[in-house]
Steps between C-alpha positions, in 0.01 A plus 500: 500500500637840406460822692481839331754760599376797301241746626445665835560312825125484558437345157786255548363384834150463355616297199726282717214430743264412215757270339573324830134420555389445139451125533396483863160513660607778739432859402801721438605688810705815484519802723451803274522748790821334618647516152420871477651563845813307403534703180451829686747394769758411234445833323520699826815315603656580162410868529639515855821332383544747215433793734756368749755455222446858384542631853820301547627613159426860593688466828784330320512785253530753784784300652671452162488873425677579824198592711614705797375493857269791419201429277434711194369848573142600432597820321742410224637740245423405142706773345800391299698783662476325840785254479641493852362472851475839670469496882418874492174413318408203722247500785507243782154462657479392863373144538567419134781289365488679164714782366284736296700652213359827364793598276389553139126508579278784381348731759151355440613139542715583804200675659284192440763274657528727805122483543509118480768497767289737716762773481443871436655703220701791637686760299595441139825663386687486171871472442725495196590139433684554172500212255456240775124527539174550320330834568204472738615179668597444863873517575484495880265477798527633854519322739673222311681177571643414761237697697180307571168686472167405656156513338367853480847654463562780250735429210661784303586437135770651279435486126736530207465842336670395176 
């Protein structure tokens, strides 16, 4: 007697049960609800395994790229002119393990990030930054790293004048 192997697991089980009992007086007995549960369990296990593999791969990527003790900052400069880390444009928030880098951010985006961090915008000054910066972007903050600020503190920004 041959058993089919094509089709869905439910169809396979049904055909196999019918073939097993084709010449007997007993009625075919198969648990359709159990088959569906087994299929769902197998699918859910596969999805969980793939998710776990992606999480591990992501963690492995962070380790392989030289992930430091400090996680990535929330406010990250996207400007191509921001090529090096600038402690004068970094805010350390009390109770947080993140360093928030504001260097190279526009005034609007920096203001949004301060609001998310529950900090207040203080004075905004401009300074000549020569060819090193993009006009209208943050070049420094006050207070800055290594000082730690608490929520509600006022942060002063210095922008590049061009």
